[in-house]
C-alpha positions, 0 to 999 in steps of 0.5 A: 611480652616475649622479646621476639614479639617486640616490633616497630611497624615501618610500612604496610604492603597489602592484604595477603589475598592481594599478593601473588607469588610474583608480586611478593618476589618483586616487592622483596627484590625492590626492598633489597635494592632500596635498602642495600645502600642504607647503613645499619643505624641505632635507635633509642627506646625511651619512655613508656606511655599510654595511647588510646589502645596500647602501651608503647615505648617512644623510639628516637630519632624518628628521622631514621625511621622516616628515612627507612620508610621513604626508602620503602615508600610504596608510592615510589616503588614500581613493585607496589601500588600506592592503593595497597594499604594505608600508611602508618600515621604514628610516630615511631614506637614499639608496642608492648601491650594492648589495653583496649579490651582489659577494662583497666581504667586509664588513671590506673594505667597512667599510674602504672606507667609513671611507676615503671618510667621512674625505674626504667632506663633508655635502651639503645638498639642497632637496626641492621635488617627489616623483616617482611612479615605476614601479619595476623590479628589475634584478639587484642594483639598480633602474631606474624609469619616471617616472609623475608629478612632484608639486611641493611647496607648489603646491595644484592 
């Protein structure tokens, strides 16, 4: 997977057909204000594991992502309606592959994951911005268009 395709979903705003330019501008302004006092932070990307439809890396500490989600919480933002989109319900993770359409048996996937975990190590990454994107579903994966990069810790 190309490095620029790795991502960690923080929250969802709504469908592109529902977002007028004025509403999108209000969301960006609200997010900049809310993230302006949050300092950049480090996360650790850990073990690879299989979930029902994907291979994911664990991300810790989950509390940092929880704080980020709380700051962007659509239910507390005047810019976004609570009815817009379902909330992410998963623990923080980085998806590296979708396995819901390739026909590989779960035991084979588990064996490959165990082999990879024996030779891999945790990686520390610094999170200094959040990207707002327009998400496109492509077969068994996603692509996106960048709408805005919102830096952490820079009030505007």
